[in-house]
N, C-alpha and C positions, 0 to 999 in steps of 0.2 A: 382704411381709415377715412373718415369723412368729416367735413365741417359744412356749415351753411354758407352759401355764397350769394351775394346780393345780385338780383336780376333787375331789369328795368321795371320800376314800380308801375302799377296800374294808375291810370288817370283818376285822381280823386282829390277832393279839396284838402288843403292843409289842415292838420289837426287843430291848429290854433283858431280856425274859423268854424270848427265843428263842435261847439259846446265844450271847449277844451277844459274848462274849469271842472267839468264833471266827468271827463273822459280819462280814465285811469290808464296807466301804462300796461297793466295786465289786460285790460279790455282791448287795448291796441293789438297785443300779440295774440289774442283770441279771435281777432277779426279775420274773417275769411279772406278778404281782399289783401290784408297784410300778409297772411300766411303764404299767399302766392308769390311773395317776394323771394322765397327761398327755394333752393334745390340743393341736392347733395353734390359735393365735388371732392375728389381725392386730393390730398396735399402731399407733395414729396416729403420724405422724412429728413428734412434739413436739420432737425433738432429733435430731442426726445419729447418735445412739447407740441407736436404737430396735430394733435386731435383734441376735441372737446367732447367726444362721445362718452356715453356712460360706461363703456366697456374698456376703460383705460387698463393697460397692463400694469402690474404692480410696480415694475421698474419705472414706468413713466410717472406714476403717482409719486413715487419717492423723489424723482428728479424735479417734478413740478413743485413739490413741497419745499425742497431745498432752495429752489430759485425764489419762491415767494418769501421764505424765511430770510434768505440772504439779502434781498433787495427791497423788502417792504416792511422792515421792522425798525422803527425809530427809537423805541425805548420809552414811549409815552402812551398813556391810555386816555388822554384828554379827548373830549368830543368836539373841541372847537375848530379843528382842522389846522390849527397852527401847532407845530411841534408834535403832530400825530401822524400815523400812517395806517396801513391796512392791517398790520399785525401788531400784537402786543408783545414786547420783548420782556421775558422774565428769565433771562439767561442766568444760570447758576455759576457765577464767577465772583472773584473777590472784588469788592467795591473799589479798591485802590489800584486795580490793574491798569486802568487807563491813565492814571495820574492827573494832575492839574485839577483835582477836585471833581472829576467826572465820575459819577456813580452809575452803576447798572443795577438791574433788578435780579431777583432770584427766582428759580423755577424753570420749567421747560418752555420752549418756544411753541406756540400753538395758535391756530386761527381763532379769532374772536368774532362772533356775530351778535348784533344787538338784539334785545328782546322786544323792542317797540318799533312800529313802522317808521320808515324814513319820512322826512318832511317832503321829499320829492315823490309824491304818489300820484300826481296827475301831470299831463303834458304841460299845462300852464305853469305849475310849480317848477317843472324841469326847465322850461324856457326862461323863467326869471332867474333860476339858479345859474344857468349857463351864462346869461348876460352879466352876472356879477363876477365872472371870472377875471383874473388879472392878466391873462394872455390875449384876450379878445382883440384889443386894439393892435397888439404886436403882430398878430397873424392876419391882420387886415379884415377882420369881421366886424359887422355892426349888428345891432338887434334886428334890423330888417332882414339881413342876410341869414341870421339864425332862424328867424321866423319862416323864411322861405324853405329852409332845409331841415326843419325840425324833425321831419319823418326820418331822415338819415341819422340825426343825432340819437333818436330813440333806438334805432336799429343797432348802431354802433355801440351804444351804451349797453344794450341788452346782450349783445354778443360778447363784449368784454366781461360782463358779469358771468356769462357761461364759461368763458375761457378760464377765469380765475375762481370759478366755482363759488360765486357770490349770489345771494338772493337780491335781485334788483329792487324789490319792494322793502327790503330790510337792510339798507346800506347805512353804514356809519357816515358821519360827516367827512372824515378823511377819505373814505372810499369814494364818496361822491366827488370830492375835490380831485382825487387822482384820476378818475375817469373823465369827468365833464370839464374840469378846469385845466387838465394837463394833457392826458393821452390823446383825446379827440382833437383839441385845438392844434396840437403839434402835428398830428396826422394830417389835418386839413391843410396846414402850412406846407407839409411835404408834398401833398397832392398838387398844390399850386406850383411848387418848384419843379415837379415832374412835368407839368403842363408847359411851363416856360421852357424847360430843357428840350422837350420834344418839338416845340413850335419852331425851333431853329433849324429843323431838318425838313426836307421834302418828303412827300409820301413814298417815293420809291427808294429813299435812302435807308441804309441799315443804321438804326439808331443805337448807339452805345448806351448802356445803362447810366443813369445819373448816380454818381457816388455822393452820398450824403454823410458828412462827418459829424460825429457826436463826441465833443470834447467835454469831459466831466471827471472830477476827482473820483477816486476809488470808493465804491460802496454807496454812491449817492443815488443809485437806482437806474443808471443808464442801460444796463443789460436788460432789466425788466421793461423799460421804455421801448427799447429796440424790439424786444419780444412781442410787445403789444402792437407796435406799429407793423411789424412783419405780418402779424395775424390779420390786422385790418387791411393791409394791402391785398392779402389773399382773398378777403371778402369782396374787394373791388376788382378782382380778376387780375391783379398785378403779380408778376413773378419777380420775387426779390431774393437776394442773398444777404447773409449777415456775416460780418467779420469783426474781429477784435484785434487790437495791437498785440494782445496776449498770444494770439495765434502765431505770431512771428518771433516769439522769444527764442533765443538760442537753445539748442539741446542742452541737456544736463552736462554732457561732456564738454561742450564748447563754453558753457558757463564756468566750469572749473578752470579752463584755460584763461578766460577773461580775468577771473579772480587772481590767478597766479601771475598774470602779466601786470596787475595793478596792486601789488602787495600793500597792505595797510589802508587801502581806500575802501571804507565801509559802504560807500554808495555803489560800488561795482562788485561787491562781494557776492551778491545774489541778484536775481532777475529784477528788472524794474526800470532803472534809469537808462538814458541814452547811451548806447554802446552794448546793451544786453539783448539786442534784437538782430535777427537775420534779415538785413535790409535787401539782400539779393532775392530772398524768398518773397518778400512783400512786393517788390517790383514785378517779379515774375507772375505772382498771383493777380495783382491788380491789372496788369497788362492783359492777362488771359481773360479776366472777367469783362474787360472792355470789348472783347471780341465775341462775347456770347450774344450775338445778334440774330441768330437763326435757330430754328428748331433742329434738334438732333445733335447740336454741339454741346458736349458735356465736359465738366472738369470737377476735380475734387478740391475741397477747401481745407487747408491745413487747420489743425486744431491742437490745443495745448492742454495737457493734463496737469492741473495745479495740485492734484492730490499725490502725485508721484514723489517718491523720496521724502516721505513724511511732510508733505506740503511745500517742499522746495520746488517741485515741478519738473516736467520734462515734456518734450514734444510727443504728442500722442502717436501711436502706431498708424502709419498711412492707411492701413487696411480699415481703420475705423473712421477715417475722414468722410464727412458727408459729401454727396455728389449733387451738383446743381446743373441744370440744363437750360439752354437758351430758348427763346430770347428773354433776356433779363430787362426789367424796367428800371430797377434801382438796386444799388448796393448800399447797405446800411453798415457803416464802418465806425466802430466806437473805440475809445481809448482814453486813458487818464491824462496822457500828455500829447494828444493830437493837437496840432496847431502851435505847439511851443516853438519859439524861435530863439536863437542865441542872443545873449545880451552882452554888453561890455564886460571884459574880464574883471574889472574892478568891482562890478556889481556882484558877480558870483563869488569872488574872493571875500567880499564883505559878509556874505551869507554863510559860506562854508568853503574853505580852500579846496576841499575835495571835489567841489563842483567844477573846477577848472577843466578837467579832462572830460567831464560830462558835457559841459558847454561846447567844447571842441567837437565832440562826437555828434552833437545835435545839428551841426552844419549840414550833415548828409541826409537828414531826415526829411527835408522838404521834397527832394527828388524821389525819395522812397515812399512817402505817404501823402503829404499835403497837396502836392501838385495835382493829384488825381481827384481831389475833392472839390466839387463845384458849388455845393450848398452846405452850409455849416449850422449846426445847433450847438451852442455853448451853454452848458448847465453851470451856472455861477453859484458859488457858495460864499457865505459870509465869513466863515472861520474854518480853515483847513484842519483844525483839531478834531472836527467831527469825523474825519476819516478814521481815527482810532476806533471809535465806537462802531462805525459802520463795518469796518473790516473785521472787527472782533465778532460781530453778529454773523457775518458770512462764514467764518471759520467754525463757529459753534454749530451752525447749520450743517456744515460738511461733516463734522464729527458726529453729530446726532444722526446723520444718514449713514453712518458706518464707514465713512472715508477718513483716512488719516490726515486730517487737517492740522494746522499748526496749533501749538498750545497757546494759552493766553500770553505767557511771557514771550514766546516767539513772535506773536502778532505785534506786541509792543515794540520789539526790536525791529521787526520787518518794516512797519509803517514809518518808524523814525528815519529810515533810509530814503523815504520819499519826500519828507517834509521840506528839506532844503530846496528841492526843485520847485515845490509849490510856492515857497517864499520868493524864489528868484524869478519864476516865469509867469505865475498867475497875474501879477499886476499888469504886465505887458499884454498878456492875452486879453484881459478884461478891458484894457484901455484902447488897444489897437486892433483887436480881433485876431483870429488865427492867422498863421503864416500864409500869406498869399490869398486871403479870403476877400470876397466882394461884399461890402456892407449891405448892398441891396439883396443879397442872397444869404444872409446870416440872421439867425434868430437866437437871442440871448434869453434864457429862462433862469431867473434867480429863484433858488429854493431855500427853504428854512431847514432846521435841524431834522424835521420830520420828512424831508424830501418832497415837500409840497410847494408848488409855485407861489410866489408872492409878488407884490407890486414893487419891483426893485428899480434900480437906476437904469 
């Protein structure tokens, strides 16, 4: 399998100084000098989405469709970029399943492509669109810096379009926002963090990978963000590994034991809250990843099968775990409760008395997860109730892919077990940052209901 990887570009003037208002993006990629930027490179099969070639296997296509449906579907078809996303959600469910007046649409999930050309059809248009993004200042970019690197923005954007099978000249407004206002700015911030991390070591040192943490509520698109970043790192010649806190859930057998030892506590009845993770496995895994500093050193990454036991989940068979080889540049570690820290007992009791044991369990999580993370990305939401809709979309996609995902009623019950933790811990996370984080190496991205970045606090 192969993808295109970026080589050192030939010396040439910036597109902004070369009749950019008339120079279209399609012209750019038909340019002989530009085409010399690319060569083929094999990517290890760290996930079923490791290739963008035309010869996808059928299984890979189904998996990619599931991911896109699970994480790119806001339930709105507006073209404004606010409250919209890459896919239109027409899920056939009852309008009252989410409660609280949240309605959903009927019909199958499917990709939607516009019928008119996008407004971003030239490099000048693209430059202006990039500079209007809400994250530019947060990631330390100015219009001058964007102008200097516009060639890379064009290449990264085009490759992401190929990755997600989008026509770069026929993008919807939400698609443009997702690529140029979200994924690429966050990627460039991560690149800055990697450079800072590596600058602390001498040339002869073995440099451990930078662990970048992604703390974000369920269903808000963090998995797809990490997927896109992992791909862009590959284009830049970076070797990265991806992990989720889901990979460290207890086995189905141990989850039963947890439930039996906490009778009547709905928050520990199923996977999710603090106490339902194998912390020894996470410590072992993260320590091993830190040692992947040389070629030839390999290890397998644990994975969790959410579709097992009718959606209740179980640890995947180790024979199916993906293998990663050193040297690693970065580890992309994502999870819905990364960075949560214990709060006073009276706070959790006021939210839900069942949280008291969860709050106590959370004390051990800093040493198991957070202390390994040196750079943080916090995806901030305005209303945790969005998690209902987002989670429902993910399960619908699993069922549409032939996997035994949870029913609509089970999703409603499942998500309700997470909301107390959101209410108890998100205010502290947003006010103080993740547990043990450095504000100088933390990025907060506030998103709307469509999972698009906005100018937040």
